[in-house]
C-alpha positions in Angstrom: 66.6 86.7 104.4 64.3 89.6 106.0 62.9 92.1 103.8 62.3 95.6 105.0 60.7 98.8 103.5 62.8 101.7 103.6 60.8 103.5 106.0 61.1 100.2 108.6 64.8 100.6 107.8 65.0 104.3 109.0 63.0 103.5 112.0 64.9 100.6 113.3 68.0 101.5 111.9 70.2 100.8 115.1 68.5 97.3 115.5 69.3 96.6 111.3 73.0 97.5 112.2 73.1 95.3 115.2 71.2 92.4 113.3 73.7 92.7 110.3 76.6 92.7 112.6 75.6 89.1 113.8 75.6 87.9 110.4 71.8 88.5 109.1 71.2 89.7 105.4 68.6 92.2 105.2 67.0 93.1 101.9 65.8 96.5 101.5 62.3 97.4 99.3 61.4 100.8 98.2 58.3 102.1 96.5 54.5 101.2 95.9 55.4 98.0 94.7 57.7 97.2 97.4 60.7 96.1 94.9 63.9 95.1 96.4 66.8 97.7 95.7 69.5 96.6 97.8 71.0 94.1 100.3 72.6 95.0 103.3 75.3 92.1 104.4 77.7 91.9 107.0 81.1 93.3 105.5 82.7 90.1 106.1 80.3 88.6 103.3 81.0 91.4 101.3 84.8 91.1 101.3 84.6 87.5 100.4 85.7 86.9 96.5 83.5 84.2 94.5 85.4 81.3 93.5 85.3 81.0 90.0 85.7 77.4 88.5 87.5 77.1 85.1 86.6 75.6 82.4 82.9 75.3 83.1 81.8 75.6 79.6 85.0 73.6 78.0 82.8 71.0 76.4 79.7 73.1 75.5 81.2 76.2 74.0 84.5 76.9 72.0 86.4 79.9 70.2 89.1 80.0 67.3 91.2 83.1 67.1 92.4 83.4 63.0 96.3 83.7 62.9 95.6 87.6 61.3 93.8 88.6 64.4 95.4 92.0 65.4 94.3 94.6 67.6 96.4 97.5 69.1 96.6 98.6 72.6 94.7 101.9 71.6 91.9 99.9 70.3 91.4 98.1 73.4 91.8 101.1 75.5 90.3 103.7 73.3 92.0 106.8 72.1 91.6 109.1 75.1 92.9 106.9 77.8 95.8 105.9 75.0 97.2 109.4 74.9 96.8 110.0 78.6 98.9 106.9 79.5 101.0 108.1 76.5 102.1 111.1 78.0 102.7 109.7 81.3 105.0 107.0 80.0 107.0 109.6 77.8 107.7 111.5 81.2 109.5 108.3 82.5 110.6 107.3 79.0 108.5 104.1 79.0 106.0 102.3 76.6 102.3 102.6 77.0 102.1 98.8 77.9 105.0 99.6 80.5 102.8 102.6 81.9 99.6 100.5 82.0 101.6 97.9 84.3 103.0 100.6 86.7 99.3 102.2 87.0 98.0 98.8 87.7 101.1 97.9 90.3 100.2 101.3 92.1 96.6 100.8 92.2 96.9 97.3 93.6 99.4 98.2 96.1 96.9 100.7 97.8 95.2 99.6 101.0 91.6 98.8 100.0 88.7 101.3 100.7 86.6 100.8 103.6 83.4 102.3 104.2 81.6 102.0 107.5 78.1 99.8 107.8 76.2 103.0 109.2 77.3 105.0 106.2 76.4 102.4 103.6 73.0 102.1 105.5 72.5 106.0 105.3 73.4 105.9 101.4 70.6 103.3 101.1 67.9 105.3 103.3 68.8 108.5 101.2 66.9 110.9 103.7 69.8 112.8 105.1 71.5 115.9 103.6 73.8 117.1 106.5 77.2 118.6 107.3 77.5 115.5 109.6 79.7 112.4 108.9 77.4 109.0 108.5 79.1 107.7 112.1 77.8 111.3 113.8 74.2 110.9 112.2 74.1 107.0 113.5 75.6 108.1 117.0 72.9 110.8 117.0 70.0 108.4 116.1 71.4 105.8 118.7 71.6 108.7 121.6 68.3 109.9 121.1 66.7 106.6 121.3 68.4 106.6 125.2 66.9 110.0 126.0 63.2 110.7 127.1 62.8 113.4 124.9 62.5 111.2 121.7 61.0 108.5 123.0 57.6 109.5 121.6 59.4 109.7 118.0 60.4 112.8 115.9 
């Protein structure tokens, strides 16, 4: 994995995006100590979920729940969230637990939010404050590199 300071990332932004699109992962360093603060990875790598193996500590750890152990839904959620769910549940004549299930089902039925690689890289660079979208800024940078006016730099 290549490591690149933020300044170099800004300078070679389009090249970095091309490399990431080809599958390369790039660490971004920041500050005098050049500490790694982020990694730019292809979206397909981000989207993959890690496989979890069940029972990894089966023989080295254990727990026991006593028979008199009780915890309420309110204690798990906290009183503010519990009250909010209670008000929503009352509107449809449901219990708080049923309302929690409905909220989770609604959330899971929504399509995932995707963010462009350009937008994520601009957030990491943190150098632009503009009314343009991330895509417009990236397109402007790309087109500026193709014109004679900007060949010597900004």
